[in-house]
Residue frames as qw, qx, qy, qz and C-alpha x, y, z in Angstrom:
[[0.902, 0.063, -0.346, -0.251, 78.68, 20.12, 4.15],
 [0.249, -0.544, 0.758, -0.260, 79.86, 17.53, 6.59],
 [0.912, 0.072, -0.317, -0.250, 80.16, 13.80, 6.04],
 [0.118, -0.560, 0.793, -0.210, 81.79, 11.14, 8.21],
 [0.936, -0.030, -0.247, -0.250, 81.97, 7.45, 8.42],
 [0.263, -0.588, 0.739, -0.198, 83.77, 4.82, 10.50],
 [0.893, 0.108, -0.377, -0.220, 84.47, 1.18, 9.84],
 [0.535, -0.539, 0.645, -0.081, 85.83, -1.50, 12.02],
 [0.751, 0.464, -0.408, -0.232, 87.66, -3.95, 9.73],
 [0.960, -0.205, 0.145, 0.124, 89.32, -7.29, 10.03],
 [0.209, -0.758, 0.522, 0.331, 92.99, -7.44, 9.91],
 [0.743, 0.205, 0.603, 0.208, 92.95, -9.02, 6.43],
 [0.293, -0.119, 0.474, 0.822, 94.29, -7.94, 3.08],
 [0.064, 0.527, 0.725, 0.438, 90.77, -7.80, 1.59],
 [0.188, -0.792, -0.451, 0.366, 89.93, -4.99, 4.06],
 [0.305, -0.384, 0.214, 0.845, 92.28, -2.54, 2.35],
 [0.038, 0.163, 0.595, 0.786, 90.44, -2.26, -0.96],
 [0.194, -0.669, -0.716, -0.048, 87.13, -2.16, 0.82],
 [0.288, -0.716, -0.229, 0.594, 88.12, 0.90, 2.75],
 [0.212, -0.267, 0.371, 0.864, 89.57, 2.49, -0.37],
 [0.003, -0.374, -0.749, -0.548, 86.48, 1.85, -2.43],
 [0.215, -0.772, -0.577, 0.156, 84.24, 3.38, 0.24],
 [0.285, -0.573, 0.019, 0.769, 86.46, 6.48, 0.38],
 [0.106, -0.065, 0.560, 0.819, 86.53, 6.90, -3.39],
 [0.072, -0.562, -0.772, -0.288, 82.77, 6.34, -3.66],
 [0.230, -0.773, -0.430, 0.405, 82.08, 8.92, -1.02],
 [0.246, -0.483, 0.203, 0.815, 84.40, 11.43, -2.57],
 [0.104, 0.171, 0.704, 0.681, 82.96, 10.90, -6.06],
 [0.130, -0.700, -0.693, -0.111, 79.33, 11.32, -4.84],
 [0.258, -0.791, -0.254, 0.494, 80.35, 14.52, -2.92],
 [0.444, 0.883, 0.101, 0.114, 82.02, 15.99, -5.98],
 [0.480, -0.723, 0.341, 0.362, 85.69, 15.98, -4.81],
 [0.394, 0.737, -0.484, -0.260, 88.31, 16.45, -7.59],
 [0.988, 0.083, -0.118, -0.047, 89.37, 13.05, -8.81],
 [0.543, 0.511, -0.481, 0.461, 93.10, 13.75, -8.37],
 [0.269, -0.504, 0.498, -0.652, 92.57, 14.63, -4.67],
 [0.904, -0.155, 0.134, -0.376, 90.39, 11.54, -4.19],
 [0.885, 0.287, -0.337, 0.145, 93.10, 9.34, -5.77],
 [0.268, 0.532, -0.567, 0.569, 95.82, 10.81, -3.57],
 [0.529, -0.409, 0.441, -0.599, 93.78, 10.32, -0.41],
 [0.975, -0.013, -0.030, -0.220, 92.84, 6.72, -1.44],
 [0.719, 0.374, -0.487, 0.326, 96.57, 5.87, -1.90],
 [0.021, -0.496, 0.586, -0.641, 97.39, 7.29, 1.57],
 [0.768, -0.225, 0.237, -0.550, 94.43, 5.42, 3.08],
 [0.944, 0.178, -0.277, -0.035, 95.63, 2.13, 1.41],
 [0.480, 0.450, -0.584, 0.476, 99.11, 2.59, 2.88],
 [0.329, -0.414, 0.512, -0.677, 97.73, 3.27, 6.33],
 [0.881, -0.076, 0.078, -0.460, 95.43, 0.33, 6.11],
 [0.828, 0.342, -0.430, 0.112, 98.13, -1.98, 4.78],
 [0.159, 0.474, -0.631, 0.594, 100.28, -1.03, 7.83],
 [0.607, -0.255, 0.387, -0.645, 97.37, -1.84, 10.15],
 [0.946, 0.121, -0.144, -0.263, 96.90, -5.19, 8.46],
 [0.688, 0.402, -0.510, 0.324, 100.58, -6.06, 8.55],
 [0.278, 0.273, -0.587, 0.710, 101.49, -4.66, 12.05],
 [0.382, -0.407, 0.071, -0.827, 98.21, -3.96, 13.85],
 [0.838, -0.348, -0.195, -0.373, 97.34, -7.16, 15.62],
 [0.724, 0.122, -0.553, 0.394, 100.58, -8.25, 17.21],
 [0.525, -0.835, -0.003, -0.162, 100.54, -7.80, 20.99],
 [0.349, 0.647, -0.563, 0.378, 103.83, -7.20, 22.58],
 [0.836, -0.379, -0.378, 0.124, 105.13, -9.43, 25.31],
 [0.423, -0.884, 0.174, 0.095, 107.23, -8.19, 28.27],
 [0.721, -0.322, 0.417, 0.449, 110.29, -9.96, 26.77],
 [0.067, 0.591, -0.372, -0.713, 110.04, -7.91, 23.64],
 [0.182, 0.091, 0.905, 0.374, 108.71, -10.79, 21.40],
 [0.480, 0.144, -0.092, -0.861, 105.55, -10.31, 19.34],
 [0.333, 0.145, 0.926, -0.103, 102.62, -12.67, 19.14],
 [0.354, 0.033, -0.455, -0.816, 100.06, -13.04, 16.31],
 [0.012, -0.223, -0.956, 0.189, 97.78, -15.09, 18.37],
 [0.219, 0.695, 0.511, -0.457, 95.07, -12.43, 18.35],
 [0.445, 0.393, 0.515, 0.618, 94.18, -11.33, 14.89],
 [0.082, -0.500, -0.240, 0.828, 92.60, -8.10, 16.14],
 [0.353, 0.742, 0.503, 0.267, 91.13, -5.55, 13.77],
 [0.284, -0.114, 0.016, 0.952, 91.50, -1.90, 12.91],
 [0.181, 0.774, 0.540, -0.275, 89.33, 1.11, 12.57],
 [0.292, 0.182, 0.343, 0.874, 89.13, 3.67, 9.73],
 [0.042, 0.774, 0.490, -0.398, 87.37, 6.94, 10.26],
 [0.348, 0.245, 0.352, 0.834, 86.99, 9.60, 7.54],
 [0.028, 0.756, 0.394, -0.523, 85.66, 13.17, 7.95],
 [0.301, 0.397, 0.366, 0.786, 84.80, 15.43, 5.12],
 [0.175, -0.773, -0.442, 0.420, 84.11, 18.74, 6.78],
 [0.142, 0.895, -0.077, -0.417, 83.91, 21.85, 4.52],
 [0.594, 0.717, -0.362, -0.047, 87.03, 21.91, 2.39],
 [0.079, -0.572, 0.794, -0.189, 89.00, 19.41, 4.56],
 [0.913, -0.067, -0.349, -0.202, 89.20, 15.71, 4.67],
 [0.202, -0.603, 0.707, -0.310, 90.70, 13.97, 7.70],
 [0.881, 0.041, -0.434, -0.184, 91.33, 10.26, 7.86],
 [0.352, -0.591, 0.641, -0.342, 92.34, 8.27, 10.84],
 [0.838, 0.067, -0.532, -0.101, 93.43, 4.58, 10.97],
 [0.391, -0.584, 0.569, -0.427, 93.80, 3.04, 14.46],
 [0.765, 0.088, -0.633, -0.081, 94.89, -0.51, 15.26],
 [0.749, -0.606, 0.118, -0.239, 95.44, -2.61, 18.33],
 [0.867, 0.221, -0.296, 0.335, 98.95, -3.73, 17.79],
 [0.680, -0.328, -0.232, 0.613, 102.20, -2.81, 19.61],
 [0.003, -0.970, -0.097, 0.223, 102.24, 0.72, 18.25],
 [0.553, 0.744, -0.226, 0.300, 105.16, 2.65, 16.95],
 [0.704, -0.141, -0.333, 0.611, 108.57, 2.56, 18.58],
 [0.270, -0.843, -0.264, 0.384, 108.97, 5.53, 20.89],
 [0.334, -0.484, 0.285, 0.757, 111.91, 7.06, 19.04],
 [0.070, -0.064, 0.568, 0.817, 111.00, 9.19, 15.92],
 [0.084, -0.465, -0.777, -0.417, 107.23, 8.76, 15.84],
 [0.192, -0.617, -0.583, 0.493, 106.07, 11.10, 18.56],
 [0.031, -0.564, 0.068, 0.822, 106.55, 14.10, 16.36],
 [0.657, 0.618, 0.216, -0.374, 104.69, 12.88, 13.27],
 [0.359, 0.705, -0.562, -0.242, 107.73, 11.53, 11.43],
 [0.979, 0.070, -0.191, -0.001, 108.70, 8.15, 10.38],
 [0.670, -0.660, 0.230, 0.252, 111.82, 7.05, 12.29],
 [0.396, -0.374, 0.585, 0.601, 113.95, 6.68, 9.18],
 [0.578, 0.565, -0.195, -0.555, 113.68, 7.22, 5.45],
 [0.902, 0.051, 0.428, 0.022, 113.58, 3.85, 3.60],
 [0.350, -0.308, 0.637, 0.614, 116.01, 2.79, 1.03],
 [0.477, 0.386, -0.261, -0.746, 114.75, 3.48, -2.54],
 [0.517, 0.192, -0.774, -0.310, 114.99, -0.26, -3.39],
 [0.191, -0.047, 0.841, -0.503, 113.37, -1.43, -0.15],
 [0.252, -0.346, -0.813, -0.395, 110.19, -3.50, -0.50],
 [0.402, -0.705, -0.580, 0.067, 108.79, -2.22, 2.84],
 [0.445, -0.477, -0.243, 0.718, 108.89, 1.01, 4.85],
 [0.162, 0.131, 0.269, 0.941, 107.83, 3.60, 2.37],
 [0.149, -0.657, -0.693, -0.257, 104.10, 3.90, 3.34],
 [0.307, -0.778, -0.362, 0.412, 104.42, 6.41, 6.10],
 [0.281, -0.340, 0.275, 0.854, 106.76, 8.58, 4.00],
 [0.047, 0.320, 0.672, 0.667, 104.31, 8.45, 1.20],
 [0.243, -0.763, -0.596, 0.063, 101.40, 9.43, 3.51],
 [0.324, -0.657, -0.085, 0.675, 103.46, 12.48, 4.61],
 [0.198, -0.082, 0.483, 0.849, 104.07, 13.49, 0.96],
 [0.051, -0.474, -0.735, -0.482, 100.45, 13.19, -0.06],
 [0.301, -0.767, -0.556, 0.105, 98.82, 14.83, 2.96],
 [0.094, 0.819, -0.053, 0.564, 98.84, 18.38, 3.98],
 [0.332, -0.569, 0.584, -0.473, 99.38, 17.27, 7.63],
 [0.827, -0.016, -0.557, -0.069, 100.13, 13.78, 8.92],
 [0.308, -0.621, 0.592, -0.412, 100.74, 12.39, 12.41],
 [0.781, 0.036, -0.623, -0.010, 101.84, 8.93, 13.57],
 [0.200, -0.507, 0.583, -0.602, 101.48, 8.00, 17.17],
 [0.268, -0.105, -0.944, 0.159, 100.37, 5.54, 19.74],
 [0.496, -0.601, -0.410, -0.474, 96.93, 5.21, 21.38],
 [0.090, -0.462, 0.587, -0.658, 97.30, 6.39, 24.98],
 [0.509, -0.228, 0.584, -0.590, 96.31, 3.74, 27.44],
 [0.878, 0.235, 0.205, -0.364, 94.84, 1.25, 24.95],
 [0.527, -0.267, 0.689, 0.419, 97.89, 0.34, 22.90],
 [0.600, 0.537, 0.545, 0.234, 98.09, 0.37, 19.18],
 [0.314, -0.103, 0.268, 0.905, 99.09, 2.84, 16.48],
 [0.294, 0.811, 0.392, -0.320, 97.16, 5.81, 15.17],
 [0.367, 0.023, 0.425, 0.827, 97.88, 7.13, 11.71],
 [0.213, 0.817, 0.462, -0.270, 95.96, 10.38, 10.89],
 [0.334, -0.083, 0.347, 0.872, 96.23, 12.75, 7.98],
 [0.287, 0.765, 0.421, -0.393, 94.34, 15.56, 6.36],
 [0.336, 0.079, 0.495, 0.797, 94.20, 17.29, 3.06],
 [0.277, 0.475, 0.129, -0.825, 92.42, 20.39, 1.75],
 [0.550, 0.384, 0.738, 0.073, 89.85, 19.35, -0.74],
 [0.143, 0.272, -0.365, -0.879, 89.25, 20.71, -4.30],
 [0.562, 0.373, 0.608, -0.419, 85.92, 20.30, -5.90],
 [0.318, 0.310, 0.707, 0.551, 84.65, 19.34, -9.37],
 [0.154, -0.019, -0.104, -0.982, 82.79, 22.29, -11.00],
 [0.594, -0.231, -0.523, -0.566, 79.65, 20.07, -11.07],
 [0.183, 0.023, -0.857, 0.481, 80.03, 19.03, -7.40],
 [0.404, -0.546, -0.588, -0.438, 76.39, 18.32, -6.23],
 [0.575, -0.591, -0.481, 0.299, 76.98, 18.77, -2.50],
 [0.363, -0.182, -0.055, 0.912, 78.92, 21.99, -2.81],
 [0.090, -0.215, -0.346, -0.909, 76.30, 23.76, -4.93],
 [0.378, -0.552, -0.729, -0.146, 73.35, 22.54, -2.71]]
């Protein structure tokens, strides 16, 4: 079984639960174990929240950021066999060069910090995660995958 979908979303907070609900609905209908579905929805929410917060600011040569263009972001999900791969790509300034090229957040956030835990959380939830910049087009790409477990009554597995 193979399912995939792609969304182009506005860089607005309301886009995050929309993407999450679509993922959860797809997983439920496919028969994915609810715990795996929940974990992936948390990771997707974190990636989308980062795209909403950081994904539309274009960098200027002087290093300043501009929010003049609201931009958007794209979410693509693939369920292929026993693997789910999710990719969130935005059109913002991307990740700083140091620390992100090898799929790692640049630093571990403080435990009491309000921001900065999303990428670490994605790494903990996913079986594999990578964080990088879109070559030539600008923007960040967060991708992660996880091996799926199925409910015993999964309709698409038994078909």
